[in-house]
C-alpha positions in Angstrom: 36.1 35.5 76.2 35.6 34.5 79.8 32.8 36.4 81.5 34.1 38.5 84.7 33.4 37.1 88.2 32.5 40.1 90.7 30.8 40.0 93.9 29.1 43.5 94.2 30.0 45.0 98.1 26.0 45.3 98.7 24.9 42.0 97.6 21.7 41.0 99.4 21.5 44.2 101.1 18.2 46.1 100.9 17.7 48.1 97.6 16.3 51.3 99.1 19.3 53.6 99.4 18.8 55.0 102.5 18.1 51.3 104.0 20.9 50.2 102.1 23.1 52.9 103.6 21.9 51.6 107.4 22.5 47.7 106.5 25.7 48.3 105.2 26.7 50.0 108.0 25.5 47.2 110.3 27.1 44.4 108.1 30.4 46.7 108.1 30.2 46.3 112.4 29.9 42.3 112.4 31.5 41.1 108.7 34.7 40.4 110.5 33.5 38.9 114.0 34.6 35.2 114.7 32.7 32.4 112.9 30.9 30.4 115.4 29.8 27.2 114.0 27.7 24.9 116.3 26.1 22.3 114.4 27.6 20.8 111.0 28.9 18.0 109.1 32.5 18.7 108.7 35.0 15.7 109.2 37.0 15.8 112.1 39.7 13.9 110.1 40.4 17.2 108.2 41.8 19.0 111.3 43.3 15.9 113.0 45.5 14.9 110.0 45.8 18.4 108.3 46.3 16.9 105.0 45.7 18.7 101.7 42.0 18.6 100.1 43.6 17.0 97.0 41.4 18.6 94.2 38.4 20.8 93.2 36.6 18.1 92.8 37.1 16.4 96.0 36.9 19.8 98.3 33.6 21.6 96.2 31.8 19.0 94.6 32.1 15.7 96.2 30.8 16.3 99.8 28.4 19.0 99.1 24.9 17.2 98.4 23.2 20.9 97.7 25.7 20.8 94.4 25.3 17.3 93.1 21.3 16.8 94.1 21.0 19.9 91.3 23.3 17.9 88.9 21.4 15.0 89.1 18.0 16.3 88.7 19.2 17.4 85.4 20.2 14.1 84.6 23.9 13.9 85.6 24.7 10.4 86.9 26.4 10.7 90.7 28.9 8.3 89.7 30.3 10.7 86.9 31.0 13.3 89.9 32.7 10.5 91.6 30.2 9.9 94.3 30.9 6.4 95.8 33.1 5.8 92.5 37.0 6.2 93.1 37.7 5.3 89.6 35.9 8.7 88.6 38.5 11.1 86.8 38.1 14.2 89.1 38.8 16.6 86.3 36.0 15.3 84.4 33.4 15.7 87.2 34.8 19.3 87.5 34.2 19.7 83.8 30.5 18.5 84.5 29.9 20.9 87.0 31.4 23.9 84.5 29.2 22.7 81.8 26.0 23.0 84.0 26.8 25.7 86.4 23.9 28.0 84.9 21.6 25.2 86.7 22.5 27.3 89.8 21.5 30.5 88.8 19.4 32.3 91.6 20.3 29.3 94.1 22.2 29.8 97.3 24.8 27.2 96.0 25.8 29.6 93.3 26.5 32.5 95.8 28.4 30.1 98.2 30.7 28.7 95.5 31.1 32.3 94.0 32.4 33.8 97.0 34.7 30.6 97.3 36.0 31.3 94.1 36.3 35.0 94.3 37.5 35.4 97.8 39.0 32.0 98.8 40.9 31.3 95.6 41.1 35.0 93.8 39.3 33.8 90.5 37.9 36.8 88.7 36.0 34.8 85.7 33.0 33.3 85.9 33.1 29.1 86.1 31.5 27.7 82.6 32.8 24.8 80.2 35.7 27.0 78.7 37.1 28.1 82.2 36.7 24.7 83.9 40.2 23.7 83.7 41.5 26.9 84.8 39.4 26.6 87.6 40.4 23.0 88.5 44.1 23.7 87.9 44.1 26.8 89.7 42.3 25.6 92.9 43.8 22.1 92.9 47.3 24.1 92.5 46.6 26.1 95.7 45.2 23.3 97.9 48.8 21.7 97.4 50.1 24.5 99.5 50.1 25.2 103.0 47.9 28.0 103.2 45.1 26.0 102.0 45.5 22.9 104.5 42.6 22.6 106.6 43.9 24.0 109.8 45.3 27.3 107.7 41.8 27.9 106.5 40.3 27.5 109.8 42.5 30.0 111.1 42.1 32.3 108.1 38.5 32.6 108.2 38.2 33.2 111.6 36.6 30.3 113.0 36.1 30.5 116.8 34.8 26.8 117.2 33.5 24.0 114.9 31.0 21.3 115.9 31.1 18.1 114.2 28.3 15.5 114.6 29.2 12.0 115.4 27.0 9.0 116.5 27.6 6.8 119.9 29.1 4.2 117.9 32.2 6.7 116.8 35.2 6.2 118.5 36.1 10.1 118.4 39.7 9.1 117.5 40.1 12.3 115.3 38.7 14.4 118.1 40.9 13.0 120.6 44.2 13.8 118.4 43.0 17.3 117.9 42.7 18.0 121.6 46.2 16.0 121.9 47.7 18.8 119.3 45.6 21.5 121.3 47.6 20.4 124.5 51.0 20.3 122.9 53.4 23.1 123.1 53.0 25.0 120.2 50.2 23.1 119.0 47.4 24.2 116.7 44.8 25.7 119.0 41.8 25.3 116.4 38.6 24.4 118.6 36.8 21.3 116.9 33.9 19.8 119.0 31.8 16.9 118.7 28.0 16.6 118.9 26.1 13.5 120.0 23.5 12.0 117.3 22.2 9.1 118.6 20.3 8.3 115.6 21.6 4.8 114.7 20.6 3.4 118.2 17.4 5.1 118.7 15.8 4.8 115.3 14.7 1.0 115.3 14.2 1.8 111.1 17.7 2.8 110.7 19.4 0.3 108.6 21.7 -2.1 110.9 19.5 -0.8 114.0 20.1 -4.4 115.9 23.8 -4.8 115.1 24.3 -1.0 116.3 23.2 -1.9 119.8 25.4 -4.7 120.0 28.4 -2.5 119.0 26.7 0.0 121.8 26.9 -3.0 124.0 30.6 -3.8 123.2 31.8 -0.3 123.4 30.1 0.6 126.6 30.1 -3.0 128.7 26.5 -2.4 129.2 23.8 -4.9 128.3 21.8 -3.2 125.7 19.2 -5.7 125.3 17.7 -4.5 128.5 15.9 -1.1 128.9 18.1 -0.4 131.8 21.4 -0.9 130.5 20.6 0.8 126.9 19.8 3.8 128.8 22.9 3.5 131.0 25.0 3.0 127.9 23.9 6.2 126.4 24.5 8.1 129.8 28.0 6.7 129.3 28.4 7.8 125.7 27.0 11.1 126.6 29.8 11.7 129.3 32.2 10.6 126.8 31.3 13.2 123.9 31.2 15.9 126.8 34.9 14.9 127.5 35.7 15.6 123.8 34.0 19.3 124.1 30.3 18.5 123.3 27.6 20.6 124.4 24.7 19.6 122.2 22.9 16.4 121.2 21.2 16.2 117.5 18.2 14.3 116.8 17.0 13.9 113.2 13.8 12.1 113.7 11.0 12.1 111.2 8.8 13.9 113.7 8.8 15.9 116.8 6.5 13.4 118.3 7.4 12.6 121.9 5.8 10.3 124.6 6.2 9.8 128.4 5.5 6.2 129.0 5.1 4.4 132.2 8.2 2.1 133.0 6.8 -1.2 132.2 5.5 0.1 128.7 8.9 1.3 127.8 10.4 -1.8 129.0 8.1 -3.9 126.7 8.3 -1.6 124.1 12.1 -1.8 124.1 12.0 -5.5 124.3 10.0 -5.4 121.0 12.5 -3.0 118.9 15.5 -4.7 120.4 14.4 -8.3 118.8 13.2 -6.9 115.6 9.3 -7.7 116.3 8.1 -4.3 115.9 5.4 -2.4 113.5 5.6 0.6 112.1 3.6 2.5 114.9 5.9 0.9 117.8 9.1 2.5 115.5 7.7 6.0 116.1 6.8 5.5 119.8 10.2 4.3 120.6 11.5 7.4 118.7 9.0 9.3 120.8 10.1 7.9 124.1 13.7 8.4 123.6 13.3 12.2 122.8 11.7 12.4 126.2 14.4 9.9 127.8 16.9 12.2 125.9 15.5 15.6 127.5 15.7 13.5 131.1 19.5 13.3 130.4 19.9 16.8 129.1 18.4 17.7 132.2 21.0 15.9 134.1 24.2 16.7 131.9 23.4 20.1 130.5 23.9 19.3 126.7 21.8 21.3 124.8 19.3 19.2 122.5 18.3 19.9 118.7 15.7 18.6 117.2 15.7 18.4 113.2 12.5 16.7 112.0 10.3 16.8 109.0 12.6 15.4 106.6 11.6 11.9 104.5 14.9 10.4 104.2 16.4 9.0 101.4 13.0 9.1 99.3 14.7 7.9 96.3 15.3 4.2 97.1 17.3 3.4 93.8 19.8 6.1 95.1 19.8 4.7 98.6 20.6 1.5 97.9 23.4 2.4 95.2 25.0 5.2 97.3 24.0 5.4 100.8 22.4 8.3 103.1 22.7 11.8 102.5 22.9 11.9 98.7 20.6 14.5 97.7 17.4 12.6 98.1 15.9 13.8 101.3 12.6 15.8 100.7 10.6 18.0 103.4 7.1 17.1 104.9 4.4 18.9 106.8 5.3 18.9 110.3 3.2 19.4 113.5 4.7 20.5 116.9 2.5 21.6 119.5 0.6 18.2 120.2 3.8 16.2 119.4 5.9 17.9 121.8 3.3 18.3 124.6 4.4 14.9 126.5 7.9 15.9 126.8 6.8 19.6 127.8 4.4 18.5 130.4 6.9 16.9 132.0 10.3 19.0 131.2 9.0 22.2 130.0 9.6 24.4 132.8 13.1 23.0 133.8 15.4 25.4 134.3 18.3 22.9 133.3 16.8 21.7 130.1 17.6 24.1 126.4 15.9 22.5 123.5 16.3 24.0 119.8 13.9 23.3 117.5 14.2 23.2 113.4 11.6 22.7 111.0 11.5 22.1 106.9 7.8 23.1 107.1 7.8 26.8 106.9 4.0 27.0 107.8 4.9 26.2 111.3 7.4 29.1 111.9 4.5 31.8 113.1 1.4 29.2 114.2 3.1 26.9 116.2 6.9 27.4 117.0 7.3 31.2 117.4 4.3 30.6 120.0 5.9 27.7 121.9 9.5 29.4 122.0 7.7 32.6 123.2 6.4 30.8 126.1 8.4 27.7 127.1 11.6 28.6 128.8 13.4 25.8 127.8 12.8 26.1 124.0 14.7 28.1 121.3 13.9 28.2 117.6 16.7 27.0 115.4 17.5 29.4 112.3 15.9 28.7 108.6 17.3 25.0 107.7 18.4 23.3 104.9 16.2 24.1 102.0 15.7 27.1 103.7 18.9 28.5 104.9 18.6 30.7 101.8 18.4 34.6 101.6 14.5 34.6 100.9 14.3 31.6 103.9 16.3 33.6 106.2 14.1 36.7 105.6 10.8 34.7 106.0 12.0 33.1 109.0 12.6 36.6 110.8 9.4 38.0 109.2 7.0 35.0 110.5 9.1 34.5 113.8 10.3 37.7 115.6 6.8 39.6 116.4 5.9 36.5 118.6 9.2 34.9 119.7 11.6 37.8 119.4 15.2 37.7 118.7 16.4 36.4 122.0 14.3 33.3 121.6 16.7 32.3 118.3 19.9 31.1 118.4 21.8 32.9 115.7 23.2 31.0 112.4 23.8 27.2 111.8 25.8 26.5 108.4 24.9 22.8 109.1 27.2 21.7 106.2 29.7 18.9 104.8 31.4 21.5 102.3 34.2 23.1 104.8 34.9 26.2 102.7 30.9 27.4 102.3 31.0 28.0 106.0 32.5 31.3 105.5 30.6 32.1 102.8 27.1 31.1 104.4 27.9 33.0 107.6 28.5 36.0 105.2 24.9 35.7 103.3 23.3 35.4 106.7 25.0 38.5 108.4 24.0 40.4 105.6 20.3 39.4 105.6 19.9 40.0 109.0 21.5 43.3 108.7 19.0 43.9 106.2 16.4 43.0 108.2 17.4 45.2 111.0 17.9 47.9 108.9 14.5 47.8 107.5 13.4 47.8 111.4 15.3 50.9 112.0 13.8 52.8 108.8 10.2 52.1 109.5 11.0 53.6 113.2 10.9 50.0 115.0 14.3 49.8 116.3 16.3 52.8 117.3 19.9 52.3 115.4 22.0 51.8 118.5 19.4 48.6 119.3 20.0 47.6 115.6 23.8 47.4 116.4 23.3 45.7 119.5 21.4 43.4 117.9 23.6 42.6 114.7 26.2 41.5 117.4 23.9 39.2 119.1 22.9 37.6 115.9 26.0 36.9 114.7 28.0 35.7 117.7 26.2 36.3 121.2 23.1 34.4 120.7 24.8 31.3 119.5 27.7 30.8 122.4 24.7 31.5 125.1 22.3 29.0 123.6 24.8 26.4 122.4 27.1 26.9 125.8 30.1 27.6 123.9 
């Protein structure tokens, strides 16, 4: 007999009864607020074409590296899950997930998926081997209906805005199509914007870097083999991205190292990386210089900078060679911010027109480095718990380790940062519950008044993110 699937209404709220009551009231006050998704990796083609997602595996398994990395860790081949394998049977891939769903006990992925199963699809039994086909058929059948097309789901879950992430080499044709639809009389009004992620043309160690420079030159008409032309190409593409709604840039560098080189040294460094005759030290120095150059451009054009450092990308060389990027093999590393950011901050740290949101995978930096930095420099804000830490315990650690030094108002609300579209409302629900529990604890300890907690709950849900990302 199938086991029931039940989402407890007080899940993730504090266990102490009086504090839980406070948290429940706070959560009820924000549960239905719009979803503001300022950073993520959903595909704009979904909203441009509004085509069906196809089947359960296409929607919930193949785009979600949180899911397939766990399965791979237990010996499930990625190709069997349909990753870079168009011949894989999606039903069989789903059966693999169902047989191994117990692996996700205690993980945020389990919470997000159970929310999707229960709330989005109305399924009331647990996913396991015996219910695999019931799940697959029920979800796939619903996905074929108009109510489960991308735009309908966007509207159903109250998404106010969603930002995707694109390279300077992207034509943004899907964003153009969405904006045309928005402008059409009676057209869909969902707000989907882009964000400028220049890593493929900033990181000399990014695969195809020199070819990417050539493509950037073709797109912009600038001479991207000269320092002046290369920077002009960035300015041109940033302006184009802003015309497609972008309010932010995003930088996924190995470290947050910055530099502020004299012009002649910057030109010589660029000449080395552009010709491919560079060392690993040159590559790091160039990335460092480009963070400062991107900050200079943000002072000019107002785009908010996001820096996501500290991930050893594509750690599994065999997986990278066979399947490419973003296949669950990125690993956190120790990260230093205070000295690394100083060259940029010496130049721009007091600029009123600059806003930089810092993220980390190294939790040891929360209290020691990031909260003190954001608690001083007007241009710095703390991004929320990220990636490996956007979990209940990770969010609690973030609040506990940053609030006393940086306060709440030097943070920016929540980012879902996902490729898995239907996990967005699930992730935001978890964040709202955790924040309300944290606030309720402060009220119960008489560190906040109840009305202050109510204001903060609203600000942490929508107020801070709108302000920080200029939405």
